C-alpha positions in Angstrom: 56.0 63.6 94.2 58.4 66.2 95.8 59.6 69.3 94.1 63.1 70.1 94.7 64.4 73.3 93.6 68.0 73.3 92.3 70.0 76.4 92.9 71.8 77.8 89.9 74.8 79.7 90.7 75.5 82.7 88.5 78.8 82.9 86.8 80.6 85.9 85.8 83.7 87.2 83.8 85.6 90.1 84.6 87.7 92.6 82.6 90.1 95.5 83.9 91.1 98.5 81.9 93.9 100.9 83.1 93.5 104.6 82.1 96.7 106.6 82.7 96.7 110.1 83.9 97.8 112.8 81.3 100.9 114.6 82.9 101.5 118.3 81.7 104.1 120.8 83.2 101.5 122.3 85.6 98.7 120.1 86.2 97.6 116.4 85.9 94.8 115.7 83.6 91.8 113.1 84.2 91.3 110.5 81.6 87.8 110.3 80.0 86.2 107.8 82.1 82.7 108.4 80.7 83.6 107.5 77.2 85.2 104.1 78.3 82.2 103.3 80.7 79.8 103.9 77.8 81.8 101.9 75.4 82.0 99.0 77.6 78.3 99.1 78.7 77.3 98.9 75.1 79.2 95.6 75.0 77.4 94.3 78.0 80.0 95.0 80.7 78.8 96.4 84.1 80.9 98.7 86.2 82.3 96.8 89.2 84.8 98.9 90.8 87.2 102.0 90.1 90.5 102.1 91.7 93.4 104.6 92.0 96.5 102.7 93.4 99.2 104.8 94.8 102.5 104.6 93.2 106.0 105.2 94.0 105.8 108.8 92.5 105.3 110.4 96.1 102.1 108.4 96.5 100.3 110.0 93.6 98.4 107.7 91.5 99.5 107.3 87.9 96.5 105.6 86.5 92.8 104.5 87.2 92.0 100.9 87.1 88.3 100.1 86.1 86.9 96.7 86.7 84.0 95.5 84.8 81.9 92.2 85.0 79.2 90.4 83.0 77.1 87.4 83.7 78.3 84.4 81.6 75.3 82.8 79.8 75.0 79.1 78.9 
């Protein structure tokens, strides 16, 4: 008898959330990232990446994009 190990590929699902910056007259406010991260982690999502894309507004970012992942379970 020969034992053959079958490799099981892990499958993931992904989710993105956009958090806009808060614009004021004199300064730009940062969105509450910690609250969002904790809410999503409580639902089983793991932080994958945080992005701040440049916009057409003089290259300043208008939002933060957060990418989450979690493993799909059969």
